[in-house]
N, C-alpha and C positions, 0 to 999 in steps of 0.2 A: 393042270390044278385047275381050281376053274375060283369062278370071279371073286366066289364070299371068303375062302380061301390069305389070294389075296386082297381082299379087301380089308379085313379081320389081322393084316400078319404089318401093311403098312399103316393100319391104328397105332397099333401097341409100339413098332420104332419114333411114330407120330406124337407117341404120347410119352411117350419120354422123354425127349426134346423139346414138347412142352413144359414135363416138372421143370425140369431143369432146369434154365427161362424165368419159370417161376418164380425155384432160391432164387435166382440171382438177383432178379428185379424183384423182391421180397428184402434185400440184403440193402441194397441199392434205396431201395424209399426205408429204411427204416434212418442210416443212415443220414442221406435226405433231411430226410424230419426232428435229427435232430439240431445238423447244423443250421436248420432254419433257408439252404439250399432251394431253389426253385428247377424251373423244370430242364431252364440254359445254363445251369454244371450236368446236368445230367448228357445233356451236347455234348458236352464235349469229355466227358469218360469211356474209352476205351474199353471200361463193364459194361458200360451198360452196352454199348455199340456193340461187344459179346455176345447179352442178351438177345438184343437183338438179331444177329446172327443167328440162333437158337430157334427162336419163334419162326423166322422166313426157314430155316431148312426143314422142321418140326411142320410146317404151312406147306409145304412142295409137300411132301406126302401122306400131307390130313388131305390134298385137291387129285392125288393119283389115289389116293382109296376112295376116292369120292367116286371116278371112275368106274371102277368094279362093284365097287357099291352104294347103296341107299339109303337113301341121310336115315330113316331110321333106325340101321345097323352101325354105320358106322359116327355119327355120334354122341350113341350113350356109352360109345369106347371110349373119349375126352375122360370118363371117371378115374379112368388109367388113370389121366396127370395125377390126381392127388392121390391118388396110388401108389404113385412112384417118387411122385413129390415129401412125401411124409420121411424118412426112410433114410431121403438124401438131405433130406432139411436135416435131422436128428445127427446123419452125423456131422452134417458140418458145424453142428452148435456143439458135437466133439459128447451125445451123449447114446442111450442106448433104442432102442425104440418100445415100447410100451406094454403089454399087456389089451388097454385098447385100441391101438393100432390096430396092433395087428387082430383084433376079432372084428373093427371097422374096416379092417382091408378084405378080412374074408366074409363078409357080410354085399359085399360092394361088386365080392365079382363072382361068387351066384346070384346076386340080385344082374348084373349085367351075363351070367351065359342063360339065367331065366329071359332076356330081350333078347340073346343073337339068337332060337328057339325060331320066336317070332315073331324076328326083321329079315333072317334072311328068305332075301329076293333076288331075282333078275338083276345085271349090272342095268342101271339109268339109262331109261332114253326119253324121257319127259322132258321138256323144258318150262319154263316159266316166259312168258309172251312176253313183250316190252311197255302196252302197258301195265299188266300183271306186276312187273319186276320191281317199275316208280311209281305204282300204290303199293310195294311195301316197304320197301327206299322211306317213303315218307313217310309209315305209318312210323315205320323204327324208327326215324328221327324227333318222330312229333312227344316215343316213348320215351328213351334214354334223355331227350331236355326237361324231360320234367322228371328224373332220376337224379340228371345229373346237376341239376339245376344251384346258381352259383351257392344256393344258403343251402345249400348239406352238407355233408361232412362228410370230409373223406370213409370210406364202411362201406358195409353194404350193397346202398344206392348207386355205386358206384361200381359194385364188381355187376351187378344188375343185370347195370347198361350195359356192362365189357362182357358177360355171356350173351346178350340179348344179341350185338352188335354182331359178337365174332358170330356164335348162330346166323343169322343172317348174312352174314359173305358167304359163309358156309355150304349153304340157299343157295345162293347165286354164284358161288363157284362149280359149282352144279351143272347146275344150264349154259354156263360158259364151258366147261372142259366138251362135254356131249355135244354141240352146237360146237366147236368145233376139231374132235376130231368125227361130228357123222361129215362123209364121200360127196352126200347127196347138196349140199348151201356151198356157197362162195367160205371162204375159208374166214371171213373178216366181213362182216355188214357190220348195221349199224348199230341188231342189234345186241351185240357183241361186244360193240366201242362201249357202247354205256353199260352196260350189266360189268363189263369189268373196271372203269372209272366207280361205279356202288361198290364194290370191291374190295380196292384201290382205300375208298373211301373208309368203307364201313373194322374194314383192319385196324388201316391207322387208327380210326377214333378209340376200337376199342381195344389195342396197346395203353393209347394212356391213359386210359379212362381204370385201365386197370392198373398199369401203378402209381395210382396215384389212391388208389381202391389199398394195393401194400404197405399204403404207410401203416394204415391200423397193424399192420402183420399177417399173418402170409393162414394159417387155416382158414378163418371166417372165408374172407374175399376167395378163397380160393376153391370152395364149396359151391361158391355160390353164382360164381361163375361159370363152376362144373354142371351145376344143378338147372341154368338157364339157360348157360348153352345150346343142348337137344330139346328141350322144351319147344326154344324157337325155333331149328329148327324140322326138328318135329308137324309140329303145325301148322309150315307150308310144305310140310316134304306128304304131309296128309290127304291137304284142303286142295293144295295148288296142281302136288307134281302126279296126283293117284299113284301115290305108294300105299299099299296094306298090309297088313302084321296078318302073321299068317297061319290058320287054325277059327278060323269065325272069333263063335262067343268065346268057346274054349281058350285058342290062341290070346285076343282081349285080357282074359280074368286070367293066366298066364304072366305075358304083360304090364299089365298093373298090377302081381301077385313082385315082379320087378321088380318092377320100378323102384314100388314100392320100401322094400327090402333094401336095394343098390344105395336107395335118400339114409336111411336110415344108417348102412354103412358111412353110407363119405360124411353127415352130421358122429353119430362117436368119431367119422379123425378129427373132423374139427372139433371134436371138444378135448382130447385125447392129447390135441396135437396142442392149446394154448400156453405157455411157455409160466413156470409158476410167476405169481405177480411182485411178491419181496426182486424176482432176476432179472423183470425188465427193470423194473423199480431203485435196484440199484445198473443195473447198463445206461438205460434213461438219465438215469436223476445222481448222481454220484454219491451216495452220501461222506459229507463231510468231513477230516477227521479230527477228534476232540483233542482240543490245544492240552501239553507238556503241560503237569502238573510241575511249578515249583518247588526244589526240593522243601524243608524245612531248613529255616535259619536253626542256625546257634544260638541255644538261651543266654543269653547275656549278667555272666554274675556279677551282683557287685560288687567289691573290698572293702571292707576299713580299712583309710588311712593311715 
């Protein structure tokens, strides 16, 4: 079995686990927003820790996929998280998947197929040097600080910051994975330890940022996470890790077309999965019951004595 097939298979299972975790996080975030509870309340919730477990399982599968496939191949497959989350969320909400959601799914899969053709390559063997990793971490932390500043309302900015954090964590994870499995050097050195700490920090930050973003719903925030994650990882892979797209200029054109098609599918999924405003109003702000009307009193008839 080729390394590419293994990377794709692991990425598929990882996407399903991420989708289940995202749906669980969105439901918990919605309840938290309605009750006014903070993060401390979530830490005491078994359901929240269950979603953390799903995220951790998905992350481990993702790490394994990064061992066998380049960032430009593995990261775009993260869009399948949204593809899986839409029918799962619809089932939990007790409704059917709409025609728009099916069209969005088809476009996303078609775009990913084009990306897979151009991004297929050998197993990665390049790593970020320690100065490069620290520079990437510093630039990413500054960008996240701008996107998730306290004055910003929870929503798309936090989702974008979450996707960037997760994408950078994946790029750093690939450096750790390749370095640890390289038998020519020591198993643990300063580079591996420092980069592993950065991975943990960005992964935890991405999780908390996504939890905040999902307070505004699942569709739009998850779409932003899905789109910003592979963009951040691809920038690092193409600029610092020596990854290349297959097919030259034609391959680049096919990859761009696939990215546009996949983005269109993700946007269509987002729009199709937005809840009806009346349903949201009824679920968040229950309409008060009308007071019961008193029964009409019987007319008083005066009788002459």
